C-alpha positions, 0 to 999 in steps of 0.5 A, a space after each residue: 677140171 681145175 686140177 688138169 688146168 693147173 697141171 697144164 699151166 705148170 707144164 707150160 709155165 715157161 711159155 706162160 712166163 715168156 708171154 706174160 713178162 713182156 705184157 707186164 712191162 708194156 707200160 714202160 713202152 706205151 705210157 712212159 715211152 722214153 729211150 730210158 724206159 725202152 732200155 729199161 724194158 730190155 733190161 728187165 725182160 733179160 733179167 727176168 729170163 736170165 733168173 727164171 731160165 725160161 729160154 737158154 741164157 745164151 739166147 736171152 743174151 741175143 735180145 739186145 741185137 733184136 730190140 735195140 735196133 727196133 727201139 732206135 737205141 743202137 744200130 744193128 752193126 753197133 750192137 754186133 760189135 759188143 758181142 766179141 771183145 778182148 775177153 773172148 780172146 783171153 778165154 780162148 787162150 786159157 781154154 787151150 791151156 786147160 784142154 792140154 792140161 786135162 788131155 795129158 793128165 797134168 791135173 792129176 799129177 798136180 792134185 796128187 802131189 799137193 795131197 801127198 805134201 800135206 799128209 793123210 790125216 783126215 783133216 790134212 787130207 781134206 786141206 790137200 784136196 781143197 788146195 789142189 782143186 783151188 789151185 787148178 780152178 785158178 787157171 781152168 773153169 771151176 767145174 772142170 777143176 772139180 771133175 778133175 779132182 773128184 775121181 781121185 777123192 772118190 777113190 780115196 774115200 772108198 778105201 777109207 770106207 773099205 778099211 772100216 768095213 773089212 777091219 783091215 787095211 783093205 785090198 788094193 784098188 790099183 786102177 782107182 775104179 769108182 765102182 765095186 768089183 762087179 763094175 756096177 754103176 747105177 744112175 742117180 734118180 736126179 742126174 746132172 742132166 735132169 737138174 736145173 743148173 743156173 750156173 751151167 753157162 758159167 762153167 760149161 766144162 761140166 761135160 768135158 769128154 776128155 776123161 780119165 778112166 776112173 771118172 764117171 760119165 756125165 749123168 752117171 754117178 757111183 753107187 757108194 758100195 753100200 758102205 753107208 750102213 757099215 761105215 762109222 759116223 765119223 767116216 761119213 762125216 769125213 766123206 761129207 767134209 771132203 766132198 763139200 770142201 772140193 766143191 767150195 774150193 773150186 769157187 774159192 780158188 777161181 776168184 784169185 785170178 782174172 781168168 779163174 772164173 767168168 764173173 772176173 773176166 766179165 768185170 775186167 772187160 766191163 771196166 775196159 769198155 766203160 772206163 777205158 782210161 782205168 789201168 788198175 785192172 790187170 792180172 798182177 793187181 788182181 792177184 795181189 788183192 784176191 790171192 790173200 782173200 782166197 787163202 784166208 777163205 780156204 783156211 777158214 772154210 777148211 776149219 769150218 767144215 772140220 768143226 761142222 762135220 768132224 769135231 772141235 778138236 784141233 789138236 792135230 794142228 800141233 801134232 807132227 808125225 806119229 803112228 798112222 791109223 788104219 784109214 790113214 794107211 789105206 788112204 796113203 796107199 791108194 794115193 801113192 800107188 796112183 801117183 806111181 802109176 803116172 810114171 815120170 812126166 811125159 814130154 807133153 806134160 812138160 811142155 804144157 807146164 812150161 807154157 803154163 809158167 810162161 803165160 803166168 810170168 808174162 801176165 805178171 810182168 806185162 805192167 806190174 806198176 812198181 817197175 817197167 814191164 816187158 810192155 815197155 819194149 813196145 813204147 809206141 803201142 804199149 796200150 795195144 797189147 793185153 793179157 788176151 794177146 799173151 793167152 792167144 799167142 801161147 794158146 796157138 802153140 798147142 795147135 802147132 807143136 807136135 805131141 809126139 816125136 818124128 817117129 810117129 805121125 804128126 799130131 798137134 798137142 790138142 785138136 780143134 775138136 778137143 778144144 771145142 768140147 771145152 770151150 764155153 761158147 754159151 758163156 761167150 754169147 752170154 757175156 756179149 749180151 751183157 756188154 751190149 746191154 751195158 752199152 745200151 744203158 749208156 746210150 739211152 741215158 738209163 745209167 744216168 737215170 739210175 744214178 739219180 735214183 740211187 743218189 740217196 744211198 750216198 748218205 750211208 757210209 761207203 762200207 755199209 753200201 758195199 756190204 748191202 750190195 755184197 749181201 744182195 748179190 750173194 743171195 741172188 747168185 744162189 739161184 741165178 747164174 753167176 755170169 748172169 748175176 754180174 752182167 745184170 748188176 754191173 750196169 746198175 752199180 757203176 752209175 751208183 758209184 758215180 752218183 755217190 762220188 765213190 771210186 767205182 772199183 770200191 763197189 764193183 770189185 767186192 760185188 764181183 767177188 761175191 758173185 762167185 759165192 754160190 755155196 748153199 744148194 746143189 743147183 747153185 752152180 755146177 761144181 756143187 751139182 757134180 759133187 752132190 751127184 756122188 751121193 755122199 752129201 745131202 742138201 741140208 749138209 750143203 745148206 749148213 756148210 754154205 751159210 758159214 762159208 758165205 759169211 766167211 767169204 763176205 767178211 774176207 772180201 770186205 776186209 780186203 777192200 777196206 785194207 790192202 785194196 785201198 792203196 792197191 787200187 786207190 779206192 779212197 779217192 774218186 779217180 780221174 778216169 771216172 766221169 763226174 756226174 751232175 745229179 739232177 736234184 729236182 728229179 722226181 
């Protein structure tokens, strides 16, 4: 009987948690009863539901629209305004570009070109794929970047493994099929659809349907040709390092730009909403701060993975040229043939690349700071035009410009159906809920109460406070959605910075970056899960590699904000655009 009861409770654990959590938080409403307590009830309830995912994250984000009007914190119309911001326009424009890149195959050309530039030595090959994935993830969602690169990686790995198995260079695999000659593909026992992925809302491009012929369908992974037994230990280690490197590089590259990952966009919109006079957060400044961080992390992570899986012999860094090994020849053959199979750049690829370059240039030159940007051409309403305006304008072109010449029936570069598949609608709702929650904490006075409570942290050195927050966020984001994590912490850390009279950017920027460092587990984020599903790595492989990469990431971020970030964002002074809080020293 007890066993049956335990099984029943476990089966209905989500329902139990949904019912029990509000009951445990009821004292905030019945005993305290203030507006701050009512807002804290909503915040804690949403945080619990986001962490445990007992209901979809996007639906948890709807709770402010229900509870804030009932508690008298905000009217329903005021809450509704928070669910669609400038962030959403920027996201729409970026996803239009990402959809076109993927549809016309520009991503394969970029990735293969970067790989051929570095060479086919295993170490350089790993760096090449990591660089290609990191570059793609700067402009598209991280999961999309991984799903673009992994089919190419898998084809190269199969050639390396076959070369060892046959004792020769191996047969050509011109179509880069990820399965054996019989086309056999079996489902993994734990498919992507069955895994609990805390980060799915952040990277909803996991199930992009515009796939290349060699890409496995969602929920299906390639059986690794039974080469695990015949492959040497070194070959298996190369496979592990390359796969984990691709997964990690997507997150590392994503932090470089504001549209690169959801936490960056959420942070940017939060700053615009809470500190409207802050003009430091723009595409150019963020790139200047985070691109060096991304490069440092990428190189150190590459060396860490090489040392962990392959060995401590780094003499290859000093060697140039030389005779290629059998495996290198096999890898080079498959990469060169795949690149040749792409043929010359199509008109669609050229147009997509042109829009991409123009979009980046307009973002960089809108208001660079050291010189007047093109926004100065509109002196009367220069504050009205943002990066979102640029992204939306250029994204609209993909629905207007014909994909083919006049000899064929009119078809735009992308269709609404293709865009809808790629658009992370769940992220849009999740972020809207976070903005509503942030506004509610301000209106209810909860942010000031938190500031009073956290004032004692002002006795610590600023760098120590930042380090503590980075470590906390890095730990929590391993089991929680990146977007949900930053949404929870922004309204908490912002009043903390105001209470201890520290530039809010000094705490919020490194916290935002560390939110993307979910490297430990396959379920930490979708890129990890996608790579894990290919079957080359184990959970312990990812845990060991992730611990070192987390340390590298936190140290790189601390280095950035303590050095070149200080003059870039004036982090050493308390800004005029942040409010001066009068802390109540008599508060209990």
